[in-house]
Every structure is written in structure tokens, then in C-alpha cells.
Residue, then its C-alpha position, 0 to 999 in steps of 0.5 A: m210814207p215816213s213813220p211818225t218818228t221820222a216825219p218832219r215836224p212843224i218848226s216853232a218860231t216867234i214873231a214880234a209885234v211892236i206897235r208905236d203911235n199907230r204904226v207897226l214895225l216890219v222887216r223885209r225878209a231876206n230868206p224863205p219862207d217869204a223872202g222879199r215880203w214884209g213881215f214881223p221880225g222873228g225867227k226860230i226858238e232856240h233850245g231852252e229859250t222862252l217865247f219872250e226871250a226868243a222874240t226879244r232876241e230876234l227883234a234886236e237882231e233884225t231891227g236893233i229895236s228895244a222893246e218890252p214883251l207884254r203877252v202872247f196873243t196869237a199863232v199863225d202857220a207859215f209854209d215854205r214850198d218849193a217851185t213845184g208847190s211841195l212843202r219843204r218846211h212848216f213853221i208855227l209863228i207865235a206872236v208876242l206883243f211888245q211895247w217899244t222902249a228905244g231905238e229906230p229900226v236898222a235892218g240886221d241879221d236876215a232882214l233886208e229892210a226894217r221900218w215903221f208902217d202906218l197901220d192903215a197902209l197895210n191895206d195898200t195893195g201895192l205892199t207885198l206882205s207875208l200872209d196874215v200880217a195885216e190881220v195880226a198887226h191890227e189885232a196887236a194894235a187893238l190889244m195895245k190900246e187896251v194895255l195903254a188904257 
């Protein structure tokens, strides 16, 4: 067993939850974890970056969207496992709520596609979502209603 100082540690990352007109912005991931699945734009926090800076940078890189970060509202785990089920990497995804300001989604960086989804469509069983995406999106939408009230 590795010693506590050499054991792998979870990787901190942000996800950007952008809600606009009862729709949520999602990207289809190109890389693990969850390659091919739809999830929030996001990625690793770089040394010295704040949560808002990291989430804003990742949002712009993956979608070209401009938005204002409002608040951190939840965190979820994402596990990257190999074909045998062994854990390769553990991510802690910190969700930041954004208010859209400009732009239409264009996939960039490590996103295969980027587009708006109607919140009701997230319950469609044919849509391949990353774990917790529907729940986090609905939580973000409820918070956005409070912010805009």
C-alpha cells in the first residue's frame, strides 16, 4: 500500500453551469473521464487560479461562450476507471453557476460538440449524460430563478 505522501490524491476541477431560457449549456466530452458523454464545460484548476477564473477559462475554451460567474453551488465526484474497473483518477468537480452574457456555443479544446439543451430533455433516456448532470442542471436552474427574481 502506498504511503500517505505518495498515494494519488483527487484532482480539483471546475464545471460551468450556464442556464439560459430554461436551457443548459453542455459539451460532449472528447477525453476521459466520460469521453463521448454530455456534461458541463469544465476542467482542472491551474495553480494560482481561483474557482471563478478556472471555470470562466474552461467555459470560454470549450464553448466560446461569455458568461458571468455568480456562485459556487455544489460539488460532485467523477471517477476515471480503466477497462478492469481499477481507479485511474478521481476528480472533485466544483460547480459554478453562470449567467450567460454573449455568444453561441462552438465546440473547442477537448469538447466534441457544444450546445444548449432544454432542461426537460435531460430526462430523455436516449441522451448519454455524465453522472449527476441532470441533477446539477436542475439545481442550477432553480438557483438561477432565485438570482433573477
